[in-house]
C-alpha positions as CSV (number, residue, x, y, z in Angstrom):
1,M,-41.8,-159.8,190.3
2,L,-41.0,-156.6,191.4
3,L,-39.8,-157.6,194.6
4,W,-37.4,-159.4,192.1
5,L,-36.5,-156.8,190.0
6,F,-35.6,-154.6,193.2
7,A,-33.3,-157.7,194.4
8,A,-31.5,-157.6,190.7
9,A,-31.0,-154.7,190.6
10,L,-28.9,-154.1,194.4
11,G,-27.3,-157.1,193.0
12,I,-25.8,-155.6,190.5
13,L,-25.5,-152.5,191.9
14,A,-23.5,-154.5,195.0
15,C,-21.4,-155.8,191.3
16,A,-20.5,-152.4,190.3
17,G,-19.0,-151.2,193.9
18,I,-22.1,-148.7,194.0
19,R,-23.3,-148.8,197.9
20,P,-26.2,-146.9,199.7
21,A,-25.6,-143.2,201.0
22,R,-25.1,-143.8,205.0
23,Q,-26.3,-141.1,207.2
24,G,-23.2,-138.9,209.2
25,I,-20.3,-137.9,208.2
26,V,-17.9,-140.4,206.8
27,N,-14.4,-140.7,205.9
28,Q,-13.7,-140.5,202.1
29,S,-11.0,-142.2,202.5
30,S,-11.3,-145.0,204.0
31,G,-15.1,-145.4,203.9
32,Q,-15.5,-145.7,207.8
33,E,-17.2,-143.0,210.4
34,P,-14.3,-140.4,211.8
35,P,-13.8,-141.6,215.5
36,F,-16.0,-139.2,217.1
37,E,-15.0,-138.9,221.8
38,R,-18.2,-139.0,223.3
39,T,-17.9,-137.3,227.0
40,S,-20.5,-136.7,229.0
41,V,-20.3,-133.5,231.8
42,R,-22.1,-133.0,234.4
43,Q,-22.8,-129.3,235.1
44,T,-24.2,-127.5,237.9
45,C,-25.8,-123.8,236.5
46,D,-24.5,-121.2,238.3
47,Y,-27.3,-118.4,238.8
48,C,-30.1,-121.4,238.6
49,G,-28.2,-123.9,240.6
50,A,-30.2,-126.6,238.4
51,V,-27.7,-130.3,237.6
52,F,-27.4,-130.9,234.5
53,E,-25.5,-133.7,231.8
54,V,-24.4,-131.9,229.3
55,L,-23.2,-135.1,225.9
56,L,-20.7,-133.9,223.7
57,A,-18.9,-135.7,220.2
58,R,-15.7,-134.1,219.8
59,L,-13.1,-134.2,216.9
60,P,-9.3,-134.3,216.6
61,D,-9.3,-131.8,214.0
62,A,-12.4,-130.6,213.8
63,N,-14.0,-128.9,216.5
64,V,-15.0,-125.4,216.6
65,Q,-17.4,-122.8,220.0
66,E,-20.7,-124.4,220.4
67,D,-23.6,-123.4,222.6
68,Y,-25.8,-125.0,224.7
69,H,-28.2,-123.3,227.0
70,C,-29.4,-124.9,231.0
71,P,-32.3,-126.4,230.8
72,E,-34.2,-124.7,233.7
73,C,-33.0,-120.4,232.9
74,D,-31.9,-120.2,229.6
75,K,-27.8,-119.3,230.8
76,R,-25.9,-119.0,228.1
77,F,-22.3,-121.6,227.8
78,T,-19.8,-122.6,225.2
79,V,-18.2,-126.0,225.0
80,T,-15.6,-126.5,222.2
81,A,-16.7,-129.9,220.5
82,A,-17.8,-131.8,217.2
83,L,-21.6,-131.2,217.3
84,Q,-23.8,-129.0,219.3
85,P,-23.8,-131.1,222.5
86,L,-27.0,-132.0,224.6
87,V,-28.6,-131.6,227.7
88,R,-30.7,-133.5,230.4
89,L,-32.3,-132.1,232.7
90,R,-31.1,-133.4,236.2
91,K,-31.6,-131.6,239.2
92,K,-33.9,-128.7,238.7
93,R,-33.8,-125.8,240.2
94,R,-32.9,-124.4,244.0
95,D,-33.4,-121.3,244.2
96,G,-37.1,-120.7,244.2
97,K,-37.5,-118.3,241.7
98,S,-38.9,-118.7,237.4
99,D,-37.3,-115.4,235.9
100,R,-34.6,-116.6,233.3
101,Y,-31.2,-115.4,232.7
102,Q,-31.1,-112.8,230.2
103,D,-35.0,-111.2,231.8
104,T,-32.6,-110.0,234.4
105,M,-29.7,-108.4,232.5
106,F,-31.9,-104.9,231.4
């Protein structure tokens, strides 16, 4: 009985043109998600030599400066993107050290 009431309520909402809210950014004028440009960049850290992949999502008019860090030494890099970049380690550091980049600054 409860399942039937739930299905009937959903049917009424659908007939009224009410849809459940979607996750993420939605273009209000067309009801579709904006066209993200997704790119992947392979980068080598110039401090420790680690190789990592940076996954970026960009929008034509909504990009801001976003920071990301080397996963091995925490050196900070900046890129223009719409969302926080995702970083994946591909090869570990090659310099034979275990220090962090900020530790050597002082």
